[in-house]
C-alpha positions in Angstrom: 0.1 -0.2 -0.1 2.8 2.3 0.7 4.3 2.0 -2.9 0.8 2.8 -4.3 0.7 6.2 -2.0 4.4 7.2 -3.1 3.6 6.4 -7.0 0.5 8.5 -6.5 2.6 11.2 -5.0 5.3 11.1 -7.6 2.7 11.3 -10.4 1.1 14.2 -8.7 4.5 15.9 -8.7 5.4 15.0 -12.1 2.3 16.5 -13.4 3.0 19.7 -11.3 6.4 19.9 -13.0 4.8 19.8 -16.5 2.3 22.6 -15.3 5.2 24.6 -13.8 7.0 24.5 -17.3 3.6 25.8 -19.1 3.1 28.3 -16.5 6.5 29.9 -16.1 7.7 30.1 -19.8 6.5 32.5 -22.4 7.9 31.2 -25.9 10.3 28.7 -24.5 12.3 27.7 -21.5 12.8 30.9 -19.5 12.1 30.0 -15.9 10.7 32.0 -12.9 12.8 30.0 -10.4 10.9 31.4 -7.3 7.5 30.2 -8.4 9.1 26.9 -9.7 10.7 26.5 -6.4 7.4 27.0 -4.6 5.5 24.7 -6.7 8.2 22.0 -5.9 8.6 22.6 -2.1 5.0 23.7 -1.4 2.7 22.3 -4.2 -0.7 23.6 -3.2 0.6 27.5 -2.4 3.0 27.1 -5.5 0.5 26.3 -8.0 -2.1 29.0 -6.7 0.8 31.5 -6.9 1.8 30.3 -10.5 -1.6 30.7 -11.8 -2.1 34.0 -10.2 1.1 35.3 -11.8 0.3 34.1 -15.2 -3.1 35.7 -15.0 -1.6 39.1 -13.9 1.0 39.0 -16.7 -1.4 38.4 -19.7 -3.1 41.6 -21.0 -6.8 41.3 -21.5 -6.4 42.9 -24.9 -6.3 40.5 -28.2 -2.8 39.7 -29.2 -0.2 37.0 -29.9 0.2 36.9 -26.1 -3.7 36.4 -25.6 -3.5 33.4 -28.0 -0.5 31.9 -25.7 -2.6 32.5 -22.6 -5.6 30.6 -24.1 -3.2 27.8 -25.0 -1.6 27.7 -21.6 -5.1 27.5 -20.0 -6.3 24.7 -22.0 -3.0 22.6 -21.3 -3.2 23.5 -17.5 -6.8 22.3 -17.6 -6.2 19.0 -19.2 -3.2 18.4 -16.6 -5.0 19.5 -13.7 -7.9 17.2 -14.3 -5.5 14.2 -13.4 -4.4 16.0 -10.2 -5.9 15.0 -6.8 -7.6 17.4 -4.7 -6.4 18.8 -2.3 -2.8 19.3 -3.5 -0.1 18.2 -1.1 1.0 21.1 1.2 4.8 20.1 1.3 7.3 18.1 -0.5 10.6 16.9 0.8 13.7 17.6 -1.5 13.6 13.8 -2.1 9.9 14.0 -3.4 10.5 17.1 -5.5 12.6 14.8 -7.9 9.5 13.9 -10.1 8.6 17.5 -10.1 11.9 18.5 -12.0 11.7 15.4 -14.2 8.3 16.4 -15.4 9.4 20.2 -15.8 12.5 19.0 -18.0 10.5 16.3 -19.8 7.7 18.6 -20.9 10.0 21.0 -22.5 12.3 18.4 -24.1 9.1 16.8 -25.8 7.8 20.1 -26.8 11.0 21.3 -28.3 12.1 18.0 -29.7 9.3 17.5 -32.2 9.6 20.7 -34.3 13.4 19.9 -34.5 12.7 16.5 -35.5 10.2 17.6 -38.3 12.7 20.0 -39.5 15.5 17.7 -39.5 13.4 15.1 -41.5 12.2 17.7 -43.7 15.6 18.9 -44.7 17.1 15.3 -45.1 14.3 14.6 -47.8 14.8 17.7 -49.7 18.8 17.0 -49.6 17.8 13.5 -51.0 15.8 14.8 -53.9 18.6 17.5 -54.9 22.1 16.1 -54.8 24.8 18.5 -53.8 27.1 20.1 -56.5 30.6 21.3 -55.9 31.2 25.0 -57.1 34.6 25.5 -58.7 35.4 21.7 -58.8 
C-alpha cells in the first residue's frame, strides 16, 4: 500500500512539474525560479501563486500573448484534471525529484518535435537534390 501512495505522490509531482513548465515560460524555457521552487516544495501554495502570476502578466486585449494564454489555460486544465484534490502542502527534497523530471520532460518533448520535423524535412529535400561542388 505504501508503494501505491508513493507512486501517486510522484505522479502528482510529475504533473505539477509539467504545469510549472507551461506556467513559467513565454515562448520557450525561461523559468521563474521562485515560482518553480515554491511549486516543488509547497505544491498547493505554489500552484496558486503560479496561476495568479500568469493571469496578472497576460493583458486582457487581443494579441499574440492572448493566444498563448488561451493555449496555456487549455493545457493546464487538461493536466489539472489528473491532479488529486487537495494538492499536497509540502514536499521533501527527495519527493521533489519527479517535479523536476516532469518540468524537464515537458520542454524536451515540446522542443524536440519541431526540431525532428525540421531535420526530417531537410534530409528529404537533400535526398531529392544532390549537392554540386562549385568550382570543382
